[in-house]
C-alpha positions as CSV (number, residue, x, y, z in Angstrom):
1,M,-11.2,-12.7,-18.9
2,M,-9.9,-9.6,-17.0
3,L,-10.4,-9.5,-13.2
4,P,-11.1,-6.3,-11.2
5,P,-8.1,-3.9,-11.2
6,R,-7.3,-4.1,-7.4
7,C,-3.7,-5.2,-7.5
8,F,-3.8,-6.7,-4.0
9,T,-6.9,-8.9,-4.6
10,V,-6.0,-10.3,-8.1
11,G,-3.9,-13.1,-6.6
12,M,-6.7,-14.3,-4.4
13,A,-9.2,-14.1,-7.3
14,L,-6.9,-16.1,-9.6
15,L,-6.5,-18.8,-6.9
16,A,-10.3,-18.9,-6.5
17,M,-10.6,-19.6,-10.3
18,G,-8.6,-22.8,-9.9
19,S,-7.8,-24.5,-13.1
20,Q,-9.4,-21.7,-15.2
21,V,-6.4,-19.4,-14.5
22,Q,-5.3,-19.8,-18.2
23,E,-8.5,-17.8,-19.1
24,C,-7.1,-14.9,-17.1
25,S,-3.9,-14.2,-19.0
26,T,-4.5,-10.5,-19.0
27,S,-4.8,-10.5,-15.2
28,M,-1.8,-12.7,-14.8
29,E,0.3,-10.3,-17.0
30,A,-1.0,-7.3,-15.0
31,M,0.1,-9.1,-11.8
32,R,3.5,-9.9,-13.2
33,S,3.8,-6.2,-14.3
34,D,3.0,-5.1,-10.7
35,V,5.7,-7.5,-9.4
36,R,8.3,-5.9,-11.7
37,K,7.3,-2.5,-10.4
38,G,7.9,-3.6,-6.8
39,T,4.2,-3.3,-5.9
40,Y,4.2,-6.4,-3.7
41,L,6.8,-5.5,-1.0
42,N,4.4,-6.2,1.8
43,P,4.7,-9.8,3.1
44,M,0.9,-10.2,3.1
45,A,0.6,-9.1,-0.5
46,M,3.4,-11.4,-1.5
47,S,1.7,-14.3,0.2
48,Q,-1.4,-13.8,-1.9
49,T,0.4,-13.3,-5.2
50,L,3.1,-16.0,-5.2
51,P,0.8,-19.1,-5.3
52,A,-1.2,-17.5,-8.2
53,L,2.0,-16.6,-10.1
54,Q,3.1,-20.3,-9.8
55,Q,-0.4,-21.4,-10.7
56,K,-0.6,-23.5,-7.5
57,T,-2.9,-23.5,-4.5
58,Y,-1.9,-22.5,-1.0
59,L,-1.9,-26.2,0.0
60,Q,0.4,-27.0,-2.9
61,V,3.0,-24.3,-2.0
62,K,2.7,-24.7,1.8
63,G,5.7,-27.1,2.0
64,K,7.6,-25.7,-1.0
65,Q,11.4,-25.4,-0.4
66,C,12.6,-22.2,-2.2
67,R,16.1,-23.6,-2.5
68,N,14.7,-26.3,-4.8
69,E,13.0,-23.7,-7.0
70,D,13.0,-24.8,-10.7
71,G,13.4,-21.3,-12.0
72,N,10.2,-21.2,-14.0
73,L,9.2,-17.8,-12.7
74,V,11.4,-15.4,-14.7
75,L,10.9,-11.6,-14.4
76,E,12.5,-8.9,-16.5
77,A,15.1,-6.7,-14.8
78,R,13.8,-3.6,-13.1
79,K,14.3,-0.2,-14.7
80,P,17.5,1.5,-13.4
81,V,17.2,3.3,-10.1
82,R,17.0,7.0,-10.3
83,V,19.8,8.6,-8.2
84,L,18.7,11.7,-6.4
85,Q,20.7,14.3,-4.5
86,R,20.9,13.5,-0.8
87,N,19.0,16.5,0.5
88,T,16.2,16.6,-2.1
89,K,13.0,17.4,-0.2
90,V,9.4,17.7,-1.4
91,A,6.5,19.6,0.0
92,L,3.7,17.6,1.6
93,K,0.4,19.2,2.4
94,L,-1.7,17.1,4.8
95,E,-5.5,17.6,5.2
96,V,-7.3,15.9,8.1
97,V,-11.0,15.6,7.8
98,K,-12.6,14.4,11.0
99,S,-16.1,13.0,11.1
100,H,-17.6,16.4,12.1
101,G,-16.1,19.8,11.5
102,A,-13.8,21.7,9.2
103,P,-10.6,20.1,7.9
104,D,-7.3,20.9,9.5
105,V,-4.4,21.5,7.0
106,Y,-0.7,21.0,7.8
107,S,2.5,21.3,5.7
108,V,5.9,19.7,6.0
109,D,8.9,19.2,3.8
110,V,10.1,15.6,3.7
111,P,13.0,13.8,2.0
112,T,12.1,12.3,-1.3
113,G,11.2,8.6,-0.9
114,T,10.0,9.0,2.7
115,S,7.2,6.7,3.8
116,L,3.9,8.3,4.8
117,V,4.2,7.0,8.3
118,Y,7.6,8.8,8.7
119,A,6.2,12.0,7.2
120,L,3.4,11.8,9.8
121,E,6.0,11.3,12.6
122,L,7.9,14.4,11.3
123,L,4.7,16.4,11.3
124,Q,3.8,15.3,14.8
125,K,7.3,16.3,16.1
126,K,6.8,19.8,14.8
127,N,4.2,20.3,17.6
128,I,1.7,22.2,15.5
129,G,-1.4,20.3,16.7
130,F,-1.2,17.2,14.5
131,T,-1.2,13.9,16.4
132,F,-1.8,10.3,15.4
133,E,-1.6,6.8,16.7
134,K,-1.2,3.6,14.8
135,E,-1.8,-0.1,15.5
136,P,0.0,-3.1,14.1
137,S,-1.6,-5.5,11.7
138,L,-0.4,-8.3,9.4
139,W,-0.6,-5.8,6.5
140,G,1.5,-3.3,8.4
141,P,0.6,-0.4,10.7
142,F,-2.7,1.4,10.2
143,L,-4.0,4.7,11.6
144,S,-6.3,4.3,14.6
145,V,-6.4,7.9,16.0
146,V,-5.8,11.2,14.2
147,N,-6.0,14.5,16.1
148,G,-7.7,12.8,19.0
149,E,-10.5,11.2,16.9
150,R,-10.6,7.4,16.7
151,A,-11.9,5.5,13.6
152,R,-13.0,2.1,14.9
153,Q,-14.3,-1.0,13.2
154,I,-17.0,-1.4,15.8
155,D,-18.3,2.0,14.7
156,R,-17.9,1.0,11.0
157,R,-15.4,3.8,10.4
158,Y,-11.9,3.9,9.0
159,W,-9.3,6.5,8.0
160,R,-9.5,6.8,4.2
161,L,-6.1,7.9,2.7
162,S,-5.8,9.7,-0.6
163,S,-3.2,11.5,-2.6
164,D,-4.3,14.3,-4.8
165,G,-7.8,12.8,-4.7
166,N,-6.8,9.2,-5.5
167,T,-7.3,6.6,-2.8
168,L,-4.0,5.0,-1.8
169,S,-3.5,1.4,-2.6
170,Q,-0.7,1.0,-0.1
171,G,-0.6,1.5,3.7
172,I,1.2,4.2,5.6
173,K,4.4,2.2,5.9
174,D,4.6,1.2,2.2
175,F,3.4,4.4,0.5
176,K,6.4,6.5,-0.5
177,I,6.3,10.3,-1.1
178,E,8.3,10.9,-4.3
179,T,6.8,14.2,-5.4
180,A,5.0,17.2,-3.8
181,Q,1.4,16.3,-3.1
182,Q,-1.6,16.6,-0.9
183,I,-2.5,13.7,1.3
184,T,-6.0,13.6,2.7
185,I,-6.8,11.6,5.8
186,Q,-10.6,11.4,6.2
187,N,-12.6,9.6,8.9
188,T,-15.1,7.7,6.7
189,S,-18.0,5.3,7.4
190,Y,-18.7,2.1,5.6
């Protein structure tokens, strides 16, 4: 049985399956593959995947002492890190789509590997009309206000983030800009 391909919900789904986890070997392997790629760097994401990887419940791992780990979770070594020149920069095009009106487009060159939140801070410092505010959460900071417009839960709205048309699966702190791309920030209802 293969579970839905949302990497950050697979751990919870596997836990919900209980003893039937063995029937989800494809999903378990997909989750292990994501671990090897470094997908789960966020503490909240880790907290949802670790119990499933050990095929235990939250209650069973709650008092687990990591120093007594039996070593049964073995992951292959990561691929070698690509060394880049120090000053390598990539072009970032940012499109902001507010709830009403035409989109605003901005451009900034950022160092390769920059987090999206740092790129937004650089853009805001350029003083070209782009502004944003963020709020803390257990999953990391999230956008609350962009160019003076707020996206609030009470209004059933959020800022949808996409890169070259694909919805981001990571937040503004965890998403890294490795290549030139267009990021769209759109005030969306749900």
